[in-house]
LUMFIBA-196533 format. One record per residue (C-alpha): x, z negated, y; residue in three letters. Coordinates in steps of 0.1 Angstrom, whole numbers, padded with zeros to 4 digits, always signed. Layout:
BEGIN
XZYAla ...
// end
This chain:
BEGIN
+0177+0637-0900Unk +0144+0619-0907Unk +0141+0582-0915Unk +0139+0589-0953Unk +0171+0608-0953Unk +0188+0581-0932Unk +0175+0554-0956Unk +0188+0573-0986Unk +0222+0578-0970Unk +0224+0540-0961Unk +0215+0531-0997Unk +0241+0555-1011Unk +0267+0539-0988Unk +0257+0504-0998Unk +0250+0504-1036Unk +0250+0466-1039Unk +0218+0462-1018Unk +0187+0451-1037Unk +0159+0476-1042Unk +0135+0456-1021Unk +0113+0443-1048Unk +0115+0407-1035Unk +0095+0412-1004Unk +0086+0380-0987Unk +0051+0381-0970Unk +0049+0366-0936Unk +0022+0339-0932Unk -0010+0352-0917Unk -0020+0335-0884Unk -0058+0334-0888Unk -0065+0328-0851Unk -0043+0358-0841Unk -0060+0380-0867Unk -0094+0368-0854Unk -0085+0377-0818Unk -0071+0411-0828Unk -0104+0421-0845Unk -0125+0409-0815Unk -0136+0436-0790Unk -0140+0429-0753Unk -0163+0400-0744Unk -0188+0400-0715Unk -0192+0368-0695Unk -0224+0367-0674Unk -0245+0343-0655Unk -0282+0338-0664Unk -0311+0319-0648Unk -0342+0334-0664Unk -0361+0312-0688Unk -0340+0281-0679Unk -0362+0264-0653Unk -0339+0277-0625Unk -0308+0262-0640Unk -0277+0285-0643Unk -0259+0291-0675Unk -0229+0312-0684Unk -0234+0334-0715Unk -0204+0349-0734Unk -0216+0378-0755Unk -0200+0405-0778Unk -0186+0383-0805Unk -0179+0396-0840Unk -0169+0362-0854Unk -0188+0342-0880Unk -0208+0312-0870Unk -0181+0286-0878Unk -0154+0304-0859Unk -0177+0308-0830Unk -0184+0271-0830Unk -0147+0264-0829Unk -0141+0287-0799Unk -0172+0272-0781Unk -0160+0237-0787Unk -0125+0245-0773Unk -0141+0261-0742Unk -0165+0233-0736Unk -0137+0207-0739Unk -0114+0226-0716Unk -0141+0231-0689Unk -0156+0196-0693Unk -0192+0209-0697Unk -0219+0211-0722Unk -0231+0242-0741Unk -0242+0256-0774Unk -0239+0285-0798Unk -0270+0306-0806Unk -0277+0341-0818Unk -0240+0350-0818Unk -0236+0340-0781Unk -0218+0311-0765Unk -0238+0294-0737Unk -0220+0272-0712Unk -0239+0251-0687Unk -0235+0261-0651Unk -0219+0291-0634Unk -0185+0290-0650Unk -0178+0328-0652Unk -0144+0328-0636Unk -0132+0297-0655Unk -0145+0312-0688Unk -0128+0345-0683Unk -0095+0327-0675Unk -0097+0305-0706Unk -0107+0333-0729Unk -0078+0354-0717Unk -0055+0324-0721Unk -0067+0321-0757Unk -0059+0357-0763Unk -0094+0373-0761Unk -0102+0403-0739Unk -0130+0393-0715Unk -0146+0406-0684Unk -0170+0391-0658Unk -0203+0410-0656Unk 
// end
């Protein structure tokens, strides 16, 4: 017996059940939806063009600029470092690859160290 036949048999056995017209929609968690749409992120260290100073770059975002700023702000606060958002990438000052991967995973993103 497939699920449709089971449902019909259940409804026939319980005629006083409502038809299901009053469906209550669950509230949408925007942050969870944002993380679900996000593919895997690459976290890498870079020195070129930075006068020998190291920076951690997080690339692969599909978020809009405002969402990216919010994520970058949260990462910078948790790590206690400076950084910026430019060209769809988050830049964190210093070599913070391991810490960035751990925090991104904690926030629900898929990230890997490159």
